C-alpha positions in Angstrom: 8.1 -5.8 13.7 8.5 -8.3 10.8 7.3 -11.8 11.0 10.2 -13.9 12.3 11.6 -16.8 10.3 10.2 -20.1 11.4 12.7 -22.7 12.4 12.5 -26.4 11.4 11.5 -28.9 14.0 14.4 -29.9 16.2 14.9 -32.7 18.7 15.9 -31.4 22.1 19.7 -31.6 22.5 20.4 -31.6 18.8 22.6 -28.9 17.2 20.9 -25.5 16.8 18.0 -26.5 19.1 18.6 -23.6 21.4 18.6 -21.1 18.5 15.3 -22.5 17.2 13.8 -22.2 20.7 14.7 -18.5 20.7 13.1 -18.0 17.3 9.9 -19.6 18.6 9.8 -17.3 21.6 10.3 -14.3 19.2 7.4 -15.5 17.1 5.1 -15.9 20.2 6.0 -12.3 21.1 5.0 -11.2 17.6 1.6 -12.8 18.1 1.1 -11.1 21.4 1.7 -7.7 19.8 -0.9 -8.3 17.1 -4.6 -9.0 16.9 -4.5 -12.6 15.9 -6.5 -13.7 19.0 -9.6 -12.4 17.2 -9.3 -15.0 14.5 -11.8 -17.8 15.5 -9.9 -20.4 13.5 -6.5 -19.7 15.0 -5.1 -23.0 16.6 -4.8 -23.2 20.4 -1.5 -21.7 21.4 0.3 -23.4 24.4 2.6 -21.6 26.8 6.3 -21.5 25.7 7.8 -25.0 26.6 10.5 -25.3 29.1 13.6 -27.1 27.9 13.7 -30.6 29.4 10.2 -30.7 30.8 7.7 -33.4 29.9 5.7 -32.5 26.8 8.3 -30.1 25.5 8.5 -31.6 22.0 4.6 -31.7 21.7 4.4 -28.1 22.7 7.2 -27.2 20.3 5.2 -28.8 17.4 1.9 -27.2 18.4 3.6 -23.8 18.4 5.0 -24.4 15.0 1.6 -25.4 13.7 0.1 -22.2 15.1 2.8 -20.0 13.6 2.5 -21.6 10.2 -1.3 -21.0 10.3 -0.6 -17.4 11.3 1.8 -16.8 8.4 -0.6 -18.3 5.9 -3.8 -16.5 7.3 -3.2 -12.9 8.2 -6.0 -11.4 10.3 -8.9 -9.8 8.3 -8.6 -6.0 8.3 -4.9 -6.2 9.0 -2.5 -4.0 6.9 -0.4 -6.5 5.2 2.1 -4.2 3.4 2.6 -0.6 2.3 4.3 0.5 -0.9 5.2 4.1 -1.6 6.4 6.0 -4.7 7.4 9.6 -5.1 8.3 12.0 -7.9 10.3 15.2 -7.4 10.5 16.3 -11.0 8.2 18.9 -12.6 5.7 17.5 -15.1 3.5 19.5 -17.5 1.0 18.8 -20.2 -1.4 20.6 -22.6 -2.9 17.3 -23.8 -6.7 17.0 -23.5 -6.3 13.2 -23.3 -4.9 11.6 -20.2 -1.1 11.0 -20.3 1.2 9.3 -17.8 2.5 11.6 -15.0 5.6 9.4 -14.3 4.4 8.4 -10.8 3.8 4.7 -10.4 4.3 1.8 -8.1 4.0 -2.0 -8.2 2.6 -4.1 -5.4 2.4 -7.9 -5.2 -0.5 -9.0 -2.9 0.2 -11.6 -0.3 -3.5 -12.6 0.1 -5.6 -13.1 -3.0 -8.7 -11.6 -1.4 -7.0 -8.4 -0.2 -8.2 -4.9 -1.0 -5.6 -2.4 -2.1 -6.2 1.2 -1.0 -4.5 3.8 -3.1 -3.7 7.3 -1.9 -2.3 10.0 -4.2 -1.2 13.5 -3.2 0.2 16.4 -5.2 0.9 19.3 -2.9 1.2 21.8 -5.8 -0.6 21.7 -9.1 -0.4 24.8 -11.3 -2.9 25.7 -14.0 -2.0 28.5 -16.5 -4.0 29.7 -19.4 -4.4 32.8 -21.6 -8.1 32.4 -21.0 -8.8 32.6 -17.2 -12.1 30.8 -17.4 -10.4 27.7 -18.8 -8.2 26.9 -15.7 -9.1 23.3 -15.2 -7.6 19.8 -15.6 -7.8 16.2 -14.4 -5.6 13.8 -12.4 -6.5 10.2 -12.0 -5.2 6.8 -10.7 -5.2 3.9 -13.2 -3.8 0.4 -13.5 -1.1 -0.5 -16.0 -3.8 -0.8 -18.7 -5.0 2.8 -18.1 -8.3 1.6 -16.5 -9.6 4.0 -13.8 -9.6 2.6 -10.3 -12.9 2.4 -8.4 -13.5 5.4 -6.1 -11.1 7.5 -8.1 -11.7 11.3 -8.4 -10.6 14.1 -10.7 -10.0 17.7 -10.0 -11.6 20.5 -12.1 -10.8 23.9 -10.8 -12.5 26.7 -12.7 -11.5 30.3 -12.3 -11.4 31.2 -8.6 -11.9 34.7 -7.1 -8.2 34.9 -6.1 -6.8 33.9 -9.4 -4.8 36.5 -11.3 -3.3 36.5 -14.8 -4.8 33.1 -15.6 -3.0 31.2 -12.8 -4.5 28.8 -10.2 -2.6 26.6 -7.7 -4.2 23.5 -6.4 -3.6 20.8 -3.8 -4.8 17.4 -5.2 -5.5 14.4 -3.0 -7.2 11.3 -4.5 -8.3 8.0 -2.8 -9.2 4.8 -4.7 -9.8 1.1 -3.9 -8.7 -1.8 -6.0 -9.6 -5.5 -5.6 -6.9 -7.3 -7.7 -8.0 -10.8 -6.8 -4.6 -12.1 -7.7 -1.2 -12.9 -6.2 0.6 -11.4 -9.2 2.3 -8.1 -9.3 0.0 -5.1 -9.9 1.1 -1.7 -11.2 -0.8 1.5 -10.4 0.0 4.9 -11.8 -1.2 8.5 -12.1 -2.3 10.3 -15.3 -3.2 13.9 -16.0 -4.7 16.1 -18.7 -6.0 19.6 -19.5 -9.6 20.3 -20.0 -8.8 22.9 -22.7 -6.0 23.0 -25.4 -5.0 26.5 -24.2 -4.5 25.4 -20.6 -1.2 24.1 -19.2 -1.4 21.7 -16.2 1.9 21.5 -14.3 2.7 19.1 -11.4 5.2 21.1 -9.5 6.8 18.2 -7.8 10.0 20.1 -7.3 8.3 22.2 -4.6 6.6 19.3 -2.9 7.0 15.7 -4.1 4.0 13.9 -5.6 3.3 10.7 -3.5 1.4 7.5 -4.3 0.7 4.9 -1.7 -0.6 1.4 -2.1 -1.8 -0.3 1.1 -2.8 -4.0 1.1 -5.6 -4.7 3.6 -6.8 -8.2 4.1 -10.5 -8.3 3.4 
């Protein structure tokens, strides 16, 4: 459920007052469905005011104050947003230096202190080589400047007992954590390389799309 639009303050009986009142009730329901009650700094929240009763305007204003606080201060540990990117095109390289794998996404943090969790999955990665013992490569997650993200991993599959004719299939899943410390847009991407010039690393996205997720979590 998305955070509802907050209405401007209205005087009871004025135009659009009833619609604003409904928006406030929707926002209160949003709070009840979340975990904001665990925030010790969250302002006291009154019961929904009844139109025409004494104190209605004061209660209306207190609710607006609470909702504005809520929108500006998401609960710690809360997932703020999820961004996903996919690639369904086959990609291949023989480069021994990391090159872009054409799978990237951009996320703009809503909270400056948030962490960004990155999850990467390639269901089918093929390594082929004329020399069976050289079946290995690497896949990494980087930022837009090609810097590796903390917690990142690479795969390096040497010849396996079931490999034949210099062919090895792999499933690659990587997890990384970024702390951008900014409200500016951040781009994350995948890169890949071969460990040996005679080895071809192929991301067979046409058989199972490569996926990259960025999850903003308030720290």
